[in-house]
Every structure is written in C-alpha cells, then in structure tokens.
C-alpha positions, 0 to 999 in steps of 0.5 A: 401523491396524486395522479394528474394529466398534462395538456396532451393527456399524458399522465404524471405523478406529483410527490407531495413532501415525499423527500422529506421522509428521507431527511434525518435529523438529530439523534436519528441522524447520528444512529443511522450514521453509526449503524452504517459505520458498524456495518463496515467495521464488522466486515473487517473485524474478522480479518483482524490478527494472525488468524484472521480471515480473508475476504474475496472481492469480485469486481463488475469486470469479473476480476477477483481480489483475495486480501485481509488488508483493511485498506484493499478491502475498503478500496474494492467494496465501492461503498456508496453511504457517505459515512462508510466513505469516511472509513475508506478514507480513514483506512487510506490515511493509515496506509499512506502515513503508516502503511500497516494497521489498516484493519485496526484503525477501522475496527477501533473506530467501530468500537468507539462508535458502538460505545458512543451509541450507548452513551447517546441513549443515555442522553449524553451530548455528542460533544461531550462524548467526543471530548471524553474520547479525545481526552482519553486518546491523549492518556492512551497515546502518553501510556503507549510512549511510556510503555515503548521500548527502544532498540539499536540497529545498524547496517550489520545488525538488522535482526530487530527490524526483521523481527518487527517485519515478521510480526507484520507479515504474520497475518498475510497470506505470506506467513509461512515464508514470512522470515525470508520475506521480512528479510527481503523487505529489510534488506530492500529498505536499508539499501535505499535508507539514508541512516544520517537523515533517517529517511527512506526514499520508497520510490527507489524500491520497485516490486514486480512479480511474475506468475510462476514459481513459488513464494520461496523463489522471491528475491531481492534484486540489486538493480532494475527488473523490467517486464521487457525483452530485447526487441529482436530475437537474435540480439544479444541476451546478455551484455557485460559492462553495459553502456546504455542510452536512455531515450524518450525520443522514438526511432522514426522520422519526425512527423509534420505538424500540419496535414500533408499529402504525398503522391508517389507516381513511379517506382524511382521516386518510391526507392528514393523515399525508402532510401531517405527513410533508411538513411534517417534510421542510419543516422540515429544508429550512428549517433547511438554508436558514436556516443559509445552505447552498446544498449538502447532503452527507448520509451517509445516503440520503433518499426521493423525497419529500425529494429532490423538496423539496430540488430545489424549494427550489433546494437541490442534495444529494448522498446516500450519501456514505462516512464516510471521504470525509465526514471528508476533505470537512470537513477540506478545506472547514473544515466541521463534521460535523452529527449533528442538524438542530437543531445546524445553524449557519452556523459549522458550514458548509464552504466551497469555490470551486466544486463540480461534476459531471464526466461521463466517456466515452460512458457519462456516468459522473459524479463530483463534484469539490470544488475551491478549499477554504480548507484545501487540505491535502486532495488527490485523485489521480484515476486513469484507465485502460483497465480496473479492473486497470490502475487498481488497479495504478496506485494501488499504484504511487502509494502506494509512490511517496507513501510513498517521497516521505514518507520522504524528507521525514522523512529526506533521505538516499538511496543508489543503487539497481541493486544497487550498495548490495547489492554495497557492503554485501557487500564490507563484510561480506566485509572484516569477516569476515576480522577475526572469529576465531570461527565467526560468520566463516562465517555473515557470509560467508554473509550476504555471498553472500546480499546478492549474490543481489539484483543477480544477480536484477536482472540475470537479470530484465533478460535479462543474464548474472547472474554475469558482471554481479555480477563486473563490478560487484564489480570496478569497485567495488573498483577505483574505490572507488565504492559507487554502481556497480551493474547497468545493468538498462536498458542505458544504457551505464554502471554509475554509478547516480548518473549514471543517477539511480537512488535509494532511501531510506536508511531503506527499504533499512536496514529491508529488512535489519533485518526480513529478518534478524529473520524469518531468525532466527525461522525458524532458532530453530523446531526442532519443528513441533507442530500441534494434535491431534498426539500 
C-alpha cells in the first residue's frame, strides 16, 4: 500500500495485490465453505423436534417473526454468504416439494459437512468423500423403503391421515390443539382431492386468518372467506340463494386513452354532464339486474354515486376483491369472470347457498363468507389467534400439515419418526460399509455417523442425555430388530414410535436424504472462491 497524489494534488491510496489475500483455494476454500454452512445449521439444530425452540427474527422495518419452521427462519435471516444461500435454497426445495422437514434437511446437511471436514483433514479427496456419501445415501433410501409401512384410508376413514398430520403439528406452536388442527387439514385436503388420480390441487385451499379469538376457534369453511365487507352499510348483510356476477370491470365511465380537456361554462351543461354520468351508472346497474344477479363482486372499486345507485336498487356489492380470491370464488360458485358489462349473461353467474357478512369481536371487523357452493372443492381454513404472529405461525404449521396429507394421498407409505428411521439407516449403512473394499468405506461410515446426529439433536432438545439415549435406541434396534424404536422425546415410557403414533411420509424422508447429499457434494466440489473484482 502506498500514498500518492494526482495532478491536482489530491491524495489517493494504491492497494497492491490486496485483493489476492481474500481469494481462497483448495482445502482452505473447502473448509471456509464448510464452516459457513455449519454456522447456519447450528442455528436450526435447536429447533428440531417436538421440544425444539423457536427463533425470533426482527426485520429492518421492525416486523417480528417467531417460528421454528426451517424454511421461514432461513428466508428471514437474509444470509449473505454464498454457501449459506445454498442451504436456504436447500430448505426452500424441501418446502416446495414436500412441505415438511425443512429443519431436518438442513441439520442433516450440516452433520454431513461436519463429518466431511474430518475426512478432509485425514487427506481423503473430496470427490471420494462425495462418492461414498452418495453410495451410502442409496443404501439408506432402500432401507427406508423396506422399513416402511402402508396404510389404507378412505373418505369415511381418515384417522391414519390425521395421526400423521398430528406428528407434523406436534413440533409447532399449535401443538396444544394439534388434534383439531390435524382434522381440519385432513378435511380440507380430502375436500379438494382427486382420489382416483391421487392428486391434490392445493390452489383450491385458501388459508386466511383474523386477529381475535383463540386457536380453538379455527374452522374449516366449505366455501370462500374474503376479508371484505359490503360496500354500503345499508346493503343486505345476508343473501340466500345468491346469484353473483364476478366482474373485472369497474363501475365507472370509460376514460379516453388520449389527453382531453372539458370546460363547463354554465350550470345547465354541468347538470347534463352529471345526468349523463348517472345514466351511465344506471345502464350498468340495469344490465346486472337483467342478468338475474342479486350480488355484485367487483375486482375494482367504484365511487359513491355508483355505490348509492346499487344500494337504491337493492343490489348488494363487494369491491376491491383480489384476483386470486376472484378466481377461487369463480371456481367454487361455478361462475365466469366477466371483463365487460356487455358480456354479462345469466349463464355466467355464480351461485351459492348463502353469502353473509360476519363480524368479529368488539371492533366489529367484518368478513364475507360464501357457503353452499355447487362446486365445494374450494375450501377455506379460517385461523383465529391472539395476535398476528400466532396466526402467521399457525398458517405455516397448517401448510406443512396440508402438504404432508397431500403426499400421503400420492404415496401412502409411511415410516416412523423420533429418530428411529435415521438410526435404522445408520445401522444399515454401517453394515454395508464393511463389505466395501475401497476408500469409500470410510466416507460411508462417516455418513452413518452423520445420520446419528439427528436423533442426538432430538434427545438434546428434549432435555435428555443425547449419547445415552442414542446408545439405548441403537441397542434396542439391534437386539429386537425393530426399525421403529427411537427417542422418547415426549417421555411416554416407550421407544416404540408405532405405539406412540409418530409417523412421517416415506417420500419426505427420502427427499431429505437425497437433497442433503446433493448439496454436500456441490459444496465439496468447490475448491476456489472467486468474487468479482478479485485479481
């Protein structure tokens, strides 16, 4: 570094090869990347399991989020390191594909990287480590499939689905009411599921919430709930046998596309202009009445003149309804979205048994409930809670439960939780590694040790002795040959996860192993960190 002056006498500093010190190569780059990933994983490790702790995240705007959902925590952390961003993408992928297990997949990736760091210190090449991990992942995935159980369910018997959804919700903030919440999630999915195709359209399930009440007041509405009210206080608050027109055009005269100017010089001209505008509004109202509609749902707003005319003609109306809600209303009621008044016909009207405005609490917050729709496949889960943070966390919890039930409809195979699946896979990988004569044997054993970190984290977060609990669970599985013996996190006196009713979806756990192994391989392959501007 040297201090020099330009032709005007202004000083500036020349940095000589200063940027090269920040460039990492080889083993240093790999260790730096592993340390960055481990730091993120250690944050989430304490949130794993039914006794996991929550994290409070504060945004620059002052918004506070409290959650133990791995995907939500990583999204809100706004990490800047490139490797940490890979783990954010890893958690997001698990959330998008499965919906649950976002914390576990990051904890597993961190455990694999911790084992990989030890092997790197022993001089093993990163690619041999990655190959051993992938070989072990294949064995573990096959072990999960062989240890899985299938259960039968039907529209009349959804108890197995409820039990699995309860396992998902047991680690959430709603765990004290996880039975009714699980029932709501299952009922919502079964309402929109196509059991013949084994497919579920989650777009038909809307989750909405309102501050007030308690979590027990959460309910499933066989229809649509929108956070709107009638546009005029004197309009009817309840419409039976509703026939609604769904409009994406506003109640107002069309505006010219070009710049225009209108000068009104006398009172008569102004009255003619006012009468013309009023007649335009009346024509719109008459077209709606002629179609047979007794309720107007409009995407856009309308001014007081149009609102007054609608009220005079006893035509209830709702304005400023969002586009997504508009589509859900159209699906549920069987109506068509109408872009122009000239296209409004009786065939395009949606129908519902009842549309009513419901008020809540002493503040009289109002919402619109549409029930008795001919196409009841669209449903709404209406969440109540003491404050906005509880409602947001309840929504995230219900989303996880809904995704788990959706996955069970696609594939009804389950495995048992409480760390039992990880212990069984660890024992299988250990046994298989003894038959491998290459250096991948060491990497496979390291993979087995990394799998044991998950039940150890469960025991630690439950206030138990992690090493003692893990050793006892492994010994029990080896002695009895039962892959469903795990960590008794809830202190129920038995390690039998089948008896405790702790279930996980097979495809969710297999996805966890696969995604974690892929990301670890990607991190191990990076041997040079180059940033823009480096020499």
